PAMARDO-870179 format. One record per residue: residue number from 1; x, y, z of N, C-alpha, C, CB in turn. Coordinates in nm, 2 decimals. Atoms other than C-alpha are relative to their C-alpha. Glycine has a CB too. Example, Ala and Ser with C-alpha at 12.3 -4.5 7.8 and 13.67 -1.06 7.14 Angstrom:
2
(1 (0.09 -0.12 0.00) (1.23 -0.45 0.78) (0.09 0.12 0.00) (-0.10 0.00 0.12))
(2 (-0.09 -0.11 0.00) (1.37 -0.11 0.71) (-0.08 0.11 0.08) (0.04 0.05 -0.14))
END
This chain:
73
(1 (-0.09 0.04 0.10) (-4.75 -16.51 -8.98) (0.07 0.11 -0.05) (-0.07 -0.08 -0.10))
(2 (-0.08 -0.10 0.06) (-4.47 -16.33 -9.11) (0.01 -0.02 -0.17) (0.15 -0.01 0.06))
(3 (-0.01 -0.01 0.14) (-4.37 -16.23 -9.47) (0.13 -0.10 -0.04) (0.02 0.16 -0.06))
(4 (-0.13 0.07 0.04) (-4.15 -16.49 -9.66) (0.11 0.06 -0.08) (-0.04 -0.12 -0.08))
(5 (-0.09 -0.08 0.06) (-3.82 -16.35 -9.73) (0.09 -0.11 -0.06) (0.06 0.11 0.09))
(6 (-0.10 0.12 0.06) (-3.61 -16.58 -9.98) (0.15 0.02 0.04) (0.00 -0.01 -0.17))
(7 (-0.13 -0.01 -0.02) (-3.27 -16.67 -9.90) (0.06 -0.02 -0.13) (0.04 -0.10 0.09))
(8 (-0.07 -0.01 0.14) (-3.05 -16.58 -10.20) (0.11 -0.10 -0.01) (0.06 0.15 -0.03))
(9 (-0.09 0.08 0.01) (-2.80 -16.84 -10.12) (-0.04 -0.15 -0.02) (0.08 0.03 0.12))
(10 (0.06 0.11 0.02) (-3.04 -17.13 -10.17) (-0.04 0.01 -0.13) (-0.10 -0.03 0.08))
(11 (0.08 0.01 0.12) (-3.19 -17.26 -10.50) (-0.14 0.01 0.04) (0.01 -0.12 -0.07))
(12 (0.13 -0.03 -0.04) (-3.53 -17.15 -10.52) (-0.07 -0.11 -0.12) (-0.03 0.17 -0.02))
(13 (0.08 0.07 0.08) (-3.77 -17.40 -10.68) (-0.14 0.07 -0.05) (-0.03 -0.14 0.07))
(14 (0.12 -0.07 0.04) (-4.07 -17.28 -10.89) (-0.11 -0.11 -0.04) (0.03 0.11 -0.14))
(15 (0.09 0.10 0.03) (-4.27 -17.61 -10.94) (-0.09 -0.03 0.11) (0.07 -0.12 -0.05))
(16 (0.09 0.01 -0.12) (-4.54 -17.53 -10.69) (-0.14 -0.07 -0.05) (-0.04 0.17 0.07))
(17 (0.13 0.07 0.00) (-4.85 -17.74 -10.67) (-0.11 0.05 0.06) (0.02 -0.10 0.05))
(18 (0.12 -0.07 -0.06) (-5.18 -17.58 -10.61) (-0.05 -0.07 0.12) (-0.13 0.02 -0.12))
(19 (0.05 0.04 -0.12) (-5.33 -17.61 -10.28) (-0.14 0.01 0.01) (0.06 0.05 0.10))
(20 (0.14 0.00 0.01) (-5.69 -17.69 -10.23) (-0.05 0.01 0.14) (-0.05 -0.13 -0.06))
(21 (0.04 -0.02 -0.13) (-5.76 -17.53 -9.89) (-0.14 -0.01 0.05) (0.04 0.11 0.03))
(22 (0.14 -0.01 -0.03) (-6.13 -17.48 -9.90) (-0.08 -0.15 -0.02) (-0.05 0.10 -0.10))
(23 (0.06 0.12 0.00) (-6.20 -17.84 -10.00) (-0.07 -0.01 -0.13) (-0.10 -0.02 0.13))
(24 (0.07 0.02 0.11) (-6.37 -17.75 -10.30) (0.11 -0.05 -0.14) (-0.09 0.15 -0.03))
(25 (-0.06 0.07 0.14) (-6.27 -17.89 -10.66) (0.09 0.12 -0.07) (-0.15 -0.05 -0.12))
(26 (-0.05 -0.12 0.10) (-6.19 -17.53 -10.81) (0.05 0.11 0.09) (-0.13 0.06 -0.10))
(27 (-0.06 -0.09 -0.08) (-6.00 -17.34 -10.54) (0.12 0.07 -0.04) (0.02 -0.06 0.11))
(28 (-0.10 -0.06 0.04) (-5.79 -17.13 -10.75) (0.01 0.14 0.04) (0.00 -0.02 -0.12))
(29 (-0.01 -0.14 -0.03) (-5.84 -16.78 -10.61) (-0.02 0.00 0.17) (-0.11 0.09 -0.09))
(30 (0.01 -0.03 -0.13) (-5.82 -16.66 -10.25) (-0.02 0.15 0.03) (0.12 -0.05 0.07))
(31 (0.04 -0.14 -0.04) (-5.93 -16.33 -10.08) (0.07 0.03 0.11) (-0.13 0.02 0.02))
(32 (-0.08 -0.03 -0.10) (-5.69 -16.16 -9.86) (-0.01 0.15 0.03) (0.13 -0.05 -0.02))
(33 (-0.01 -0.16 -0.03) (-5.64 -15.81 -9.70) (0.14 0.04 0.05) (-0.12 0.04 0.13))
(34 (-0.15 -0.06 -0.03) (-5.32 -15.61 -9.69) (-0.02 0.14 0.03) (0.11 -0.01 -0.11))
(35 (0.01 -0.13 -0.02) (-5.25 -15.28 -9.56) (0.04 0.08 -0.15) (0.10 0.04 0.12))
(36 (-0.06 -0.08 0.12) (-5.20 -15.01 -9.84) (0.16 0.01 -0.01) (-0.06 0.13 -0.01))
(37 (-0.16 0.01 0.01) (-4.83 -14.97 -9.74) (0.04 -0.11 -0.03) (0.08 0.04 0.12))
(38 (-0.07 0.12 0.05) (-4.76 -15.33 -9.78) (-0.04 -0.01 -0.15) (-0.05 -0.14 0.08))
(39 (0.04 0.02 0.15) (-4.95 -15.33 -10.13) (0.10 0.10 -0.09) (-0.16 0.04 -0.02))
(40 (-0.08 -0.08 0.06) (-4.76 -15.02 -10.23) (0.16 -0.05 0.00) (-0.02 0.11 0.07))
(41 (-0.13 0.08 0.01) (-4.43 -15.20 -10.13) (0.01 -0.10 -0.08) (0.03 -0.05 0.12))
(42 (-0.02 0.09 0.08) (-4.49 -15.49 -10.31) (-0.02 0.02 -0.15) (-0.08 -0.09 0.04))
(43 (0.02 -0.04 0.14) (-4.60 -15.31 -10.63) (0.13 0.07 -0.03) (-0.13 0.11 -0.02))
(44 (-0.11 -0.06 0.01) (-4.30 -15.09 -10.59) (0.14 -0.09 -0.03) (0.01 0.08 0.12))
(45 (-0.11 0.10 0.03) (-4.05 -15.39 -10.57) (-0.03 -0.12 -0.09) (0.03 -0.05 0.13))
(46 (0.03 0.11 0.12) (-4.23 -15.58 -10.86) (-0.01 -0.13 0.05) (0.10 -0.01 -0.12))
(47 (0.03 0.13 -0.07) (-4.32 -15.85 -10.61) (-0.14 -0.05 -0.04) (0.00 0.02 0.16))
(48 (0.12 0.02 0.05) (-4.66 -15.82 -10.72) (-0.06 0.09 -0.11) (-0.08 0.02 0.11))
(49 (0.00 -0.09 0.12) (-4.79 -15.69 -11.05) (-0.16 0.02 0.00) (0.07 -0.08 -0.14))
(50 (0.13 -0.05 0.02) (-5.12 -15.50 -11.13) (-0.10 -0.11 -0.06) (0.01 0.12 -0.10))
(51 (0.08 0.10 0.09) (-5.24 -15.78 -11.37) (-0.04 -0.10 0.10) (0.08 -0.06 -0.12))
(52 (0.06 0.12 -0.09) (-5.27 -16.02 -11.06) (-0.10 0.06 0.10) (0.13 -0.09 0.08))
(53 (0.08 -0.05 -0.10) (-5.50 -15.80 -10.86) (-0.13 0.02 -0.07) (0.04 0.13 0.05))
(54 (0.12 -0.04 0.03) (-5.87 -15.80 -10.89) (-0.09 0.06 0.12) (-0.05 -0.11 -0.05))
(55 (0.07 -0.09 -0.10) (-6.07 -15.55 -10.69) (-0.15 -0.05 0.03) (0.01 0.15 -0.04))
(56 (0.15 0.05 -0.04) (-6.40 -15.66 -10.51) (-0.09 0.10 0.01) (-0.01 -0.07 0.12))
(57 (0.10 -0.12 -0.03) (-6.54 -15.31 -10.47) (0.07 0.13 -0.09) (0.00 0.05 0.20))
(58 (-0.04 -0.13 0.07) (-6.51 -14.97 -10.64) (0.08 0.09 0.07) (-0.12 0.08 -0.05))
(59 (-0.09 -0.09 -0.10) (-6.37 -14.79 -10.34) (0.15 -0.06 -0.01) (-0.08 0.00 0.17))
(60 (-0.14 0.07 0.00) (-6.07 -15.04 -10.35) (0.06 0.03 -0.14) (0.00 -0.17 0.03))
(61 (-0.05 -0.04 0.14) (-6.04 -14.99 -10.73) (0.07 0.12 -0.03) (-0.09 -0.01 -0.08))
(62 (-0.03 -0.13 -0.02) (-6.02 -14.64 -10.69) (0.13 0.04 0.08) (-0.10 0.06 0.06))
(63 (-0.12 -0.02 -0.07) (-5.76 -14.64 -10.42) (0.12 -0.06 -0.07) (0.00 -0.05 0.14))
(64 (-0.12 0.09 0.08) (-5.53 -14.90 -10.61) (0.02 0.09 -0.13) (-0.04 -0.19 -0.04))
(65 (-0.03 -0.07 0.11) (-5.57 -14.67 -10.92) (0.10 0.10 0.03) (-0.13 0.05 -0.05))
(66 (-0.08 -0.11 -0.04) (-5.46 -14.37 -10.73) (0.13 -0.04 0.04) (-0.05 0.06 0.10))
(67 (-0.12 0.02 -0.06) (-5.17 -14.54 -10.57) (0.10 -0.05 -0.12) (-0.02 -0.12 0.12))
(68 (-0.08 0.02 0.12) (-5.05 -14.67 -10.92) (0.04 0.10 -0.09) (-0.06 -0.09 -0.07))
(69 (-0.02 -0.12 0.05) (-5.08 -14.32 -11.05) (0.11 0.06 0.05) (-0.10 0.07 0.03))
(70 (-0.11 -0.05 -0.08) (-4.85 -14.21 -10.77) (0.12 -0.05 -0.01) (-0.01 0.00 0.12))
(71 (-0.12 0.08 0.02) (-4.60 -14.47 -10.84) (0.06 0.03 -0.12) (-0.03 -0.14 0.00))
(72 (-0.07 -0.04 0.12) (-4.55 -14.36 -11.20) (0.03 0.14 -0.02) (-0.07 -0.05 -0.10))
(73 (-0.03 -0.15 0.02) (-4.51 -13.99 -11.13) (0.13 0.04 0.07) (-0.12 0.10 0.04))
END
């Protein structure tokens, strides 16, 4: 599956309805895996914000912290 690239010539709607893919009543979080390069690019382009990220382990948290520090220098 490729990355969604919006068409600037179209009106974009922001009234998204939550999807319940897992069949559970409370499926408001998903776990995904991204390459470090992809994550860096999304953060640099402000397509993803650090407030939206929850690290699942201490190694990932340390790696993301280092990435964020390198982006501000």
